[in-house]
LOPAPA-713030 format. One record per residue: residue number from 1; x, y, z of N, C-alpha, C in turn; residue in three letters. Coordinates in nm, 3 decimals. Layout:
! LOPAPA-713030
<gumi num="NUM" n_xx="X" n_yy="Y" n_zz="Z" ca_xx="X" ca_yy="Y" ca_zz="Z" c_xx="X" c_yy="Y" c_zz="Z" residu="ALA"/>
...
! end
This chain:
! LOPAPA-713030
<gumi num="1" n_xx="10.806" n_yy="9.995" n_zz="10.919" ca_xx="10.848" ca_yy="9.895" ca_zz="10.843" c_xx="10.835" c_yy="9.905" c_zz="10.697" residu="MET"/>
<gumi num="2" n_xx="10.941" n_yy="9.912" n_zz="10.586" ca_xx="10.955" ca_yy="9.933" ca_zz="10.464" c_xx="10.881" c_yy="9.831" c_zz="10.367" residu="SER"/>
<gumi num="3" n_xx="10.902" n_yy="9.830" n_zz="10.267" ca_xx="10.849" ca_yy="9.737" ca_zz="10.127" c_xx="10.936" c_yy="9.593" c_zz="10.119" residu="GLU"/>
<gumi num="4" n_xx="11.059" n_yy="9.650" n_zz="10.144" ca_xx="11.166" ca_yy="9.573" ca_zz="10.182" c_xx="11.128" c_yy="9.438" c_zz="10.250" residu="ILE"/>
<gumi num="5" n_xx="11.152" n_yy="9.489" n_zz="10.376" ca_xx="11.111" ca_yy="9.449" ca_zz="10.513" c_xx="10.999" c_yy="9.369" c_zz="10.477" residu="GLY"/>
<gumi num="6" n_xx="10.871" n_yy="9.427" n_zz="10.420" ca_xx="10.805" ca_yy="9.294" ca_zz="10.437" c_xx="10.818" c_yy="9.211" c_zz="10.306" residu="MET"/>
<gumi num="7" n_xx="10.916" n_yy="9.209" n_zz="10.245" ca_xx="10.915" ca_yy="9.122" ca_zz="10.108" c_xx="10.863" c_yy="9.129" c_zz="10.018" residu="GLY"/>
<gumi num="8" n_xx="10.827" n_yy="9.241" n_zz="9.964" ca_xx="10.761" ca_yy="9.309" ca_zz="9.869" c_xx="10.836" c_yy="9.368" c_zz="9.731" residu="MET"/>
<gumi num="9" n_xx="10.795" n_yy="9.305" n_zz="9.616" ca_xx="10.927" ca_yy="9.371" ca_zz="9.490" c_xx="10.893" c_yy="9.519" c_zz="9.460" residu="THR"/>
<gumi num="10" n_xx="10.982" n_yy="9.553" n_zz="9.399" ca_xx="10.959" ca_yy="9.715" ca_zz="9.376" c_xx="10.950" c_yy="9.689" c_zz="9.211" residu="LEU"/>
<gumi num="11" n_xx="10.839" n_yy="9.780" n_zz="9.149" ca_xx="10.824" ca_yy="9.750" ca_zz="9.042" c_xx="10.940" c_yy="9.834" c_zz="8.926" residu="PRO"/>
<gumi num="12" n_xx="10.960" n_yy="9.752" n_zz="8.805" ca_xx="11.041" ca_yy="9.810" ca_zz="8.787" c_xx="11.109" c_yy="9.990" c_zz="8.684" residu="GLU"/>
<gumi num="13" n_xx="10.998" n_yy="10.044" n_zz="8.684" ca_xx="10.953" ca_yy="10.198" ca_zz="8.642" c_xx="11.021" c_yy="10.270" c_zz="8.799" residu="TYR"/>
<gumi num="14" n_xx="11.020" n_yy="10.214" n_zz="8.909" ca_xx="11.048" ca_yy="10.244" ca_zz="9.043" c_xx="11.170" c_yy="10.224" c_zz="9.058" residu="PHE"/>
<gumi num="15" n_xx="11.266" n_yy="10.075" n_zz="9.039" ca_xx="11.435" ca_yy="10.113" ca_zz="9.053" c_xx="11.466" c_yy="10.156" c_zz="8.928" residu="THR"/>
<gumi num="16" n_xx="11.401" n_yy="10.221" n_zz="8.762" ca_xx="11.459" ca_yy="10.280" ca_zz="8.694" c_xx="11.490" c_yy="10.395" c_zz="8.735" residu="ALA"/>
<gumi num="17" n_xx="11.410" n_yy="10.464" n_zz="8.803" ca_xx="11.408" ca_yy="10.602" ca_zz="8.888" c_xx="11.525" c_yy="10.621" c_zz="8.999" residu="VAL"/>
<gumi num="18" n_xx="11.472" n_yy="10.546" n_zz="9.045" ca_xx="11.605" ca_yy="10.524" ca_zz="9.172" c_xx="11.756" c_yy="10.478" c_zz="9.113" residu="VAL"/>
<gumi num="19" n_xx="11.781" n_yy="10.441" n_zz="8.982" ca_xx="11.901" ca_yy="10.409" ca_zz="8.914" c_xx="11.951" c_yy="10.531" c_zz="8.836" residu="ARG"/>
<gumi num="20" n_xx="11.833" n_yy="10.629" n_zz="8.786" ca_xx="11.857" ca_yy="10.742" ca_zz="8.751" c_xx="11.892" c_yy="10.816" c_zz="8.838" residu="SER"/>
<gumi num="21" n_xx="11.891" n_yy="10.862" n_zz="8.900" ca_xx="11.896" ca_yy="10.941" ca_zz="9.013" c_xx="11.966" c_yy="10.918" c_zz="9.146" residu="LYS"/>
<gumi num="22" n_xx="12.028" n_yy="10.824" n_zz="9.168" ca_xx="12.135" ca_yy="10.788" ca_zz="9.310" c_xx="12.210" c_yy="10.713" c_zz="9.213" residu="VAL"/>
<gumi num="23" n_xx="12.326" n_yy="10.799" n_zz="9.190" ca_xx="12.482" ca_yy="10.761" ca_zz="9.140" c_xx="12.558" c_yy="10.638" c_zz="9.146" residu="ALA"/>
<gumi num="24" n_xx="12.548" n_yy="10.694" n_zz="9.353" ca_xx="12.668" ca_yy="10.587" ca_zz="9.374" c_xx="12.559" c_yy="10.481" c_zz="9.438" residu="ARG"/>
<gumi num="25" n_xx="12.666" n_yy="10.330" n_zz="9.376" ca_xx="12.616" ca_yy="10.202" ca_zz="9.370" c_xx="12.602" c_yy="10.173" c_zz="9.505" residu="LEU"/>
<gumi num="26" n_xx="12.682" n_yy="10.229" n_zz="9.629" ca_xx="12.666" ca_yy="10.144" ca_zz="9.761" c_xx="12.526" c_yy="10.201" c_zz="9.857" residu="GLU"/>
<gumi num="27" n_xx="12.543" n_yy="10.340" n_zz="9.800" ca_xx="12.406" ca_yy="10.414" ca_zz="9.824" c_xx="12.283" c_yy="10.369" c_zz="9.762" residu="VAL"/>
<gumi num="28" n_xx="12.290" n_yy="10.290" n_zz="9.641" ca_xx="12.173" ca_yy="10.243" ca_zz="9.575" c_xx="12.135" c_yy="10.100" c_zz="9.637" residu="ARG"/>
<gumi num="29" n_xx="12.233" n_yy="10.037" n_zz="9.673" ca_xx="12.237" ca_yy="9.912" ca_zz="9.716" c_xx="12.128" c_yy="9.892" c_zz="9.836" residu="ARG"/>
<gumi num="30" n_xx="12.194" n_yy="10.028" n_zz="9.912" ca_xx="12.157" ca_yy="10.028" ca_zz="10.099" c_xx="11.998" c_yy="10.066" c_zz="10.047" residu="ASP"/>
<gumi num="31" n_xx="11.963" n_yy="10.111" n_zz="9.944" ca_xx="11.806" ca_yy="10.188" ca_zz="9.995" c_xx="11.765" c_yy="10.057" c_zz="9.922" residu="LEU"/>
<gumi num="32" n_xx="11.781" n_yy="10.029" n_zz="9.846" ca_xx="11.687" ca_yy="9.909" ca_zz="9.724" c_xx="11.658" c_yy="9.725" c_zz="9.785" residu="LEU"/>
<gumi num="33" n_xx="11.833" n_yy="9.742" n_zz="9.814" ca_xx="11.839" ca_yy="9.594" ca_zz="9.883" c_xx="11.793" c_yy="9.553" c_zz="10.063" residu="LEU"/>
<gumi num="34" n_xx="11.837" n_yy="9.658" n_zz="10.058" ca_xx="11.831" ca_yy="9.662" ca_zz="10.245" c_xx="11.709" c_yy="9.802" c_zz="10.332" residu="CYS"/>
<gumi num="35" n_xx="11.644" n_yy="9.866" n_zz="10.218" ca_xx="11.561" ca_yy="9.916" ca_zz="10.336" c_xx="11.594" c_yy="10.008" c_zz="10.387" residu="GLY"/>
<gumi num="36" n_xx="11.698" n_yy="10.063" n_zz="10.401" ca_xx="11.799" ca_yy="10.151" ca_zz="10.479" c_xx="11.688" c_yy="10.291" c_zz="10.463" residu="VAL"/>
<gumi num="37" n_xx="11.662" n_yy="10.341" n_zz="10.597" ca_xx="11.560" ca_yy="10.455" ca_zz="10.609" c_xx="11.682" c_yy="10.599" c_zz="10.655" residu="LYS"/>
<gumi num="38" n_xx="11.686" n_yy="10.674" n_zz="10.607" ca_xx="11.807" ca_yy="10.773" ca_zz="10.542" c_xx="11.762" c_yy="10.906" c_zz="10.675" residu="VAL"/>
<gumi num="39" n_xx="11.836" n_yy="10.946" n_zz="10.748" ca_xx="11.790" ca_yy="11.092" ca_zz="10.827" c_xx="11.862" c_yy="11.189" c_zz="10.748" residu="LYS"/>
<gumi num="40" n_xx="11.784" n_yy="11.322" n_zz="10.754" ca_xx="11.801" ca_yy="11.412" ca_zz="10.704" c_xx="11.993" c_yy="11.447" c_zz="10.662" residu="ALA"/>
<gumi num="41" n_xx="12.101" n_yy="11.431" n_zz="10.750" ca_xx="12.194" ca_yy="11.497" ca_zz="10.752" c_xx="12.271" c_yy="11.335" c_zz="10.677" residu="GLU"/>
<gumi num="42" n_xx="12.231" n_yy="11.197" n_zz="10.696" ca_xx="12.314" ca_yy="11.111" ca_zz="10.609" c_xx="12.238" c_yy="11.149" c_zz="10.488" residu="GLU"/>
<gumi num="43" n_xx="12.159" n_yy="11.152" n_zz="10.413" ca_xx="12.077" ca_yy="11.150" ca_zz="10.329" c_xx="12.169" c_yy="11.319" c_zz="10.240" residu="ALA"/>
<gumi num="44" n_xx="12.270" n_yy="11.409" n_zz="10.299" ca_xx="12.328" ca_yy="11.516" ca_zz="10.249" c_xx="12.490" c_yy="11.425" c_zz="10.234" residu="VAL"/>
<gumi num="45" n_xx="12.515" n_yy="11.355" n_zz="10.309" ca_xx="12.670" ca_yy="11.280" ca_zz="10.299" c_xx="12.686" c_yy="11.191" c_zz="10.190" residu="VAL"/>
<gumi num="46" n_xx="12.539" n_yy="11.132" n_zz="10.190" ca_xx="12.551" ca_yy="11.066" ca_zz="10.092" c_xx="12.493" c_yy="11.100" c_zz="9.949" residu="LYS"/>
<gumi num="47" n_xx="12.514" n_yy="11.182" n_zz="9.959" ca_xx="12.467" ca_yy="11.253" ca_zz="9.817" c_xx="12.321" c_yy="11.283" c_zz="9.758" residu="GLY"/>
<gumi num="48" n_xx="12.250" n_yy="11.241" n_zz="9.849" ca_xx="12.086" ca_yy="11.230" ca_zz="9.803" c_xx="12.023" c_yy="11.303" c_zz="9.789" residu="LEU"/>
<gumi num="49" n_xx="12.029" n_yy="11.413" n_zz="9.869" ca_xx="12.006" ca_yy="11.542" ca_zz="9.872" c_xx="12.089" c_yy="11.677" c_zz="9.889" residu="VAL"/>
<gumi num="50" n_xx="12.107" n_yy="11.797" n_zz="9.843" ca_xx="12.195" ca_yy="11.962" ca_zz="9.884" c_xx="12.161" c_yy="11.977" c_zz="10.030" residu="ASP"/>
<gumi num="51" n_xx="12.098" n_yy="11.999" n_zz="10.094" ca_xx="12.073" ca_yy="12.073" ca_zz="10.241" c_xx="11.965" c_yy="12.021" c_zz="10.320" residu="ILE"/>
<gumi num="52" n_xx="11.995" n_yy="11.935" n_zz="10.391" ca_xx="11.842" ca_yy="11.922" ca_zz="10.529" c_xx="11.950" c_yy="11.892" c_zz="10.654" residu="GLY"/>
<gumi num="53" n_xx="11.829" n_yy="11.884" n_zz="10.742" ca_xx="11.853" ca_yy="11.900" ca_zz="10.925" c_xx="11.750" c_yy="11.793" c_zz="10.956" residu="ARG"/>
<gumi num="54" n_xx="11.760" n_yy="11.750" n_zz="11.032" ca_xx="11.662" ca_yy="11.656" ca_zz="11.148" c_xx="11.700" c_yy="11.754" c_zz="11.299" residu="SER"/>
<gumi num="55" n_xx="11.579" n_yy="11.711" n_zz="11.346" ca_xx="11.552" ca_yy="11.765" ca_zz="11.495" c_xx="11.469" c_yy="11.698" c_zz="11.570" residu="TRP"/>
<gumi num="56" n_xx="11.448" n_yy="11.693" n_zz="11.708" ca_xx="11.367" ca_yy="11.633" ca_zz="11.819" c_xx="11.304" c_yy="11.722" c_zz="11.830" residu="VAL"/>
<gumi num="57" n_xx="11.161" n_yy="11.654" n_zz="11.822" ca_xx="11.019" ca_yy="11.685" ca_zz="11.877" c_xx="11.001" c_yy="11.656" c_zz="12.010" residu="ARG"/>
<gumi num="58" n_xx="10.909" n_yy="11.744" n_zz="12.136" ca_xx="10.878" ca_yy="11.664" ca_zz="12.216" c_xx="10.856" c_yy="11.538" c_zz="12.279" residu="GLY"/>
<gumi num="59" n_xx="10.819" n_yy="11.492" n_zz="12.190" ca_xx="10.755" ca_yy="11.315" ca_zz="12.218" c_xx="10.932" c_yy="11.250" c_zz="12.182" residu="SER"/>
<gumi num="60" n_xx="11.037" n_yy="11.284" n_zz="12.147" ca_xx="11.074" ca_yy="11.233" ca_zz="12.137" c_xx="11.196" c_yy="11.143" c_zz="11.975" residu="GLY"/>
<gumi num="61" n_xx="11.035" n_yy="11.181" n_zz="11.915" ca_xx="11.065" ca_yy="11.126" ca_zz="11.826" c_xx="11.171" c_yy="11.241" c_zz="11.737" residu="MET"/>
<gumi num="62" n_xx="11.254" n_yy="11.140" n_zz="11.605" ca_xx="11.340" ca_yy="11.217" ca_zz="11.538" c_xx="11.291" c_yy="11.279" c_zz="11.391" residu="VAL"/>
<gumi num="63" n_xx="11.264" n_yy="11.353" n_zz="11.373" ca_xx="11.172" ca_yy="11.423" ca_zz="11.247" c_xx="11.308" c_yy="11.485" c_zz="11.132" residu="THR"/>
<gumi num="64" n_xx="11.269" n_yy="11.499" n_zz="11.057" ca_xx="11.404" ca_yy="11.573" ca_zz="10.943" c_xx="11.292" c_yy="11.633" c_zz="10.828" residu="GLY"/>
<gumi num="65" n_xx="11.376" n_yy="11.718" n_zz="10.789" ca_xx="11.291" ca_yy="11.829" ca_zz="10.710" c_xx="11.463" c_yy="11.815" c_zz="10.559" residu="GLU"/>
<gumi num="66" n_xx="11.376" n_yy="11.794" n_zz="10.455" ca_xx="11.472" ca_yy="11.799" ca_zz="10.282" c_xx="11.434" c_yy="11.956" c_zz="10.268" residu="VAL"/>
<gumi num="67" n_xx="11.570" n_yy="12.006" n_zz="10.238" ca_xx="11.532" ca_yy="12.164" ca_zz="10.184" c_xx="11.554" c_yy="12.138" c_zz="10.010" residu="TYR"/>
<gumi num="68" n_xx="11.598" n_yy="12.068" n_zz="9.986" ca_xx="11.704" ca_yy="12.089" ca_zz="9.831" c_xx="11.686" c_yy="11.997" c_zz="9.786" residu="GLU"/>
<gumi num="69" n_xx="11.594" n_yy="11.863" n_zz="9.703" ca_xx="11.662" ca_yy="11.780" ca_zz="9.597" c_xx="11.754" c_yy="11.783" c_zz="9.498" residu="ILE"/>
<gumi num="70" n_xx="11.829" n_yy="11.691" n_zz="9.492" ca_xx="11.931" ca_yy="11.717" ca_zz="9.366" c_xx="11.868" c_yy="11.600" c_zz="9.263" residu="ILE"/>
<gumi num="71" n_xx="11.856" n_yy="11.654" n_zz="9.130" ca_xx="11.819" ca_yy="11.600" ca_zz="9.037" c_xx="11.900" c_yy="11.605" c_zz="8.929" residu="TYR"/>
! end
């Protein structure tokens, strides 16, 4: 469960960093207000990272790896 799901508020310095790094308003809204969890390929499409991939391990859990973060 994310901090948003538990009803916690995010500190102003954290939201300032997200505002400066995430340009697209709809993506920022999903991250900050909805607590959306993003898989690697979806992060690429949303412009959060340059390159990423997800894979499934033997346990059936999907994990992801991010190669290059956009700054």
